N, C-alpha and C positions, 0 to 999 in steps of 0.2 A: 181357691182361685177358680173363677168361672171359666167355662170353655172358651168364651169369646176373648177374655183377657189372656188365657194361656196361648191361644193361637197368635194373638198380637205380639206377645213376648217372644215366641219362636221366630216370627218373621223378623223382628229387630235383631235378635242374636244371629240369625242366619245371614243377614245383610252385612254385619261386621265381620263375620267369620269367612266370608267369601274372599278368595285371593284377588289381588289387584289385577286388572287387565293390562297386558303389556302391549307396547306399540309394535305394530308389524313393520315399521320402517327400519331400514338399516340404521345402526347406531349413529353414524356420522350425519345422517339426514335428520334424525329426530332431535339432534342437539344443535342443528343449524339455527341461528337467530333469524326471526322473521322480520320483514320490513315494518317499520314503525313510522306513522305519520309525523311530520315535523311539528304539527300543532298538538300539544298535549291535551287529551280529553279524559274525563272521568269515565270509568267503566264499572258497571255493577257486577259483582261476583256473588253467586249464591253459595252459601256455606251453612250446612245444617239447618236449612229451611229459612235462613235470614238473609236479607239483602244488605250488602256492605258496599259503600262507595269507597273506591280507592283510586289513586292516580297512577296511570301507566308510567313506567319508567321513562326517563328522558330519551329522546331519539338517539340511536347509536351513531357514533361519529367515526367514520373511516377516513384515513388519509388517502390521498390519491397516490397509488403506487404504480409506477410505470410498468407496462407489460414486460414480462421476462423475455430476454433475448433468446429466442428459440433456435438461432442459427447454430448448426452443428459444425464442429471442426472437420476439415477435410480428412479423408482416410489416407493412410500411408500407401503410396503406390510403388510397385516393384517394377524395375526395368531389367529385363533379362535378355531381350532379343538383340542380336547384332544389328548395327545400323545407326542411322541418325535419329535422335529424339529431340523434339522441340520442347523446352521447359516452359517458356513464356516469352512475352515481349513487353518492353516499356519504351519510354522515350529515348533510352540509351541504345536500344536495338534489340535484336533477338538473342535469347539465351538458348544454347543447345549443347548436347553432348553426342559424341560418337563412340559406340561400344563395339569392340572387336575382341571377342573372347578367344579367338584363334590366332592372335597376332604372333605368338611364339608357340610352336608345336611342343607337346608335352615332353618329348625326349630331350629337346634342346633346353627347355625351361628348367629341367632337372639339373643339368650340369652348370647352367648359368646361375641358378640359385646357390649351389654349393660354392661356386667361385666367388660370388659377391659376398656371401656370408663369411667366408674365411679370409678373404684378401683385402676387404675394405677395413680401414682403421676406424671402427665405430666408436662414437663418443656419446656420453649423456650430457647434454647441454643444460645450463642453468637458464631459467626463464625469469628475468627480472620483473616481469609484469606481475608475478604472483609472490614476489619477495626475493631477497638476496640469496636464500638458500634453497629455493624451490627448483627441483630438477624435473625436466620433462619426462613423462612416462613412456619413453621410447628412446632408441639410439639413432643418431644421425651422422651424416658427413656431407659436406658441401664441396662441389667441384665447379669452379669458375675462375676466370681471371679477375673477377670483381668480388668484393665483399657483399654480404647480404644481411640486412637488418629487418627483422619482422617480429612483432608481438613480444618485445622484450628480449629477443634473442639476437646475438651478434655472431654471424658466421664469417670467419676470416677468409680472404681469397685463397684459393687452392688450385693452381694451374696443373697439378699432377693428376690428370685423368687416368683412371684405370682403362686399359685398352678395350675391355668389353663395354664400358660405358660409352666410349667414343663411337664404337661400332653401332650400338643401339641408337644413340642420338642421331647419327648420320642416316640410318635407315628410316627413322620416323620423319626426319626433315625431308627426305627424298620422296617418300610415299604420300605425305600429306602437304607438301610444299610449304613447310614451316622453316623457322630460322632459330631454333633453340641453340643456346650457347652456354647453358648452365643446367645443373641437375642437383636436386636435394635428395639424397638417398636416406631412406627411413627403414629402420629395423624394429619390427614389433615382436618382442621376444615371446609373448604369450597373449592370452585374451585380456589380460589386465593392462597391457600397453595400449595407448590410444592417443588421439589428438582431438581437441575440443572444437566446437563450432568456430569457423573463421573464414576469411576470404584471402585469396592471394592477389591483393590489389595494391601492393606497395608502389609508390611513384616510380621506382627504378624498373618496374616491369612494364611500364607504359600504359596506355589507355586500352581497356578491354583486352587484357593479355590472354593469349592461349596457354593452356597448361595440359601437358600429357602425363598421364599416370600409368605406369607399367608395373604390374604386380607379379611376384613370384612367391611360392610357398603356400601356406594354408590360406583358405578363403576367409576374407573378412568383409563385413558390410561397410558400404560407403554411402553416407546419407547426404542429401541435399535438401535445403529448405529455403523458400523464397523470403527475401527481406521485404517487410511491409513498406508501403509508401511512406507511412509515418509510424515510426517505432515508438510506442508508448511504454516506457518502463521495460523494454525488452520483451514485449508480449508478442509471441509468434503463434498464438493459439490457432489462428485462422489462416496460417501460411500453408501453401502447398508443400508437400514433402514427398521425396522420392528416395527409394533405397535400391542400391545396385550391389549385389554380391560380386566382389572382384576375386576371381579365381586365378589359379596358376597359369601364367602366360597371357593374362588379359590386359589389353590396352584400352584406356578411357581417355578421350579427348574432351576437354571443357573449352568451348569456343564462344565467340560473341561477347555478350554482356554478362556472362555467367558469373564472373568474379566480382561484378559490381552489384548484381541483383539477387545473387544466391550465396548462401553460406554452405560449407561442407564440413564433414567430420568423419572420423573412424571411431565409433563408440566402443567402450569397454564391453567385453562379453564374459559372462560369469560361468563358462564351462570351458573344458580343455580346448585350447588352441595351440597349434604348433607355430614355430617362427614364420614370419612373413616379411618379405622385403618389398618395398614400394619405391620406385624411382619417379620423381616428379620433375620433368623437364620443363624449362622456362627460358624466356629471352630477357637478358639483362640489358638495360639502357643506362649505362653509368652516368650519362650527362643529365639525367632527369632527377 
């Protein structure tokens, strides 16, 4: 083989042996489809020294996808400071709560808790809303001259108030100029006892009923969430939410339109919790 032919052969072999050049673009960019004109045109592609006519692939078709809703759900807010807190306002009126963590001094709260825990005849009620055999995950007792029906539960009238309950009801009525004549006592035995989202808006309680919640024992979280103007399949994703830790001797008043525009609950907690007693005072209007 002549020298000129040998050099030509080496050049050909070297060109095939060279490694392919890699794209310097990030992988997701180098694989991104490019825009293609809607009119299909032929393009000439050079391959191995030959010109080949080929037809560019049909224009890519993308459906019009609506922009993703980038609205973020509001963050959970904590209420810990004593005083009045405005939750919101609608055509029903203003929703607000009053928090008083020092309503009952600790030494008095201790003996009151033990008295109520041992002297109230606690019962576990069946909730017919969830089936004939479903039992509420807490203990209750109702004190009023009138029966009370709520969420599948029927509480018979019970005029035999414990003296301590009478004294506590009278004090709240006097200090806040209210007219409570009934109380639902709740006993949460541990962190697994709870009450789900609900409102205390039964007709017998009247329009925009005030509710007083007095707590004894271990601290439990009390949650509030705003009811959307239009509830679609129970979607509360973008509702405002508040959390209030209710400690030993704390009084919480829910006033205004709170029972119509906000739901509340005591959620389950999956760590050790000691017993807690919660007294919810309310005003019954039997004629309604």
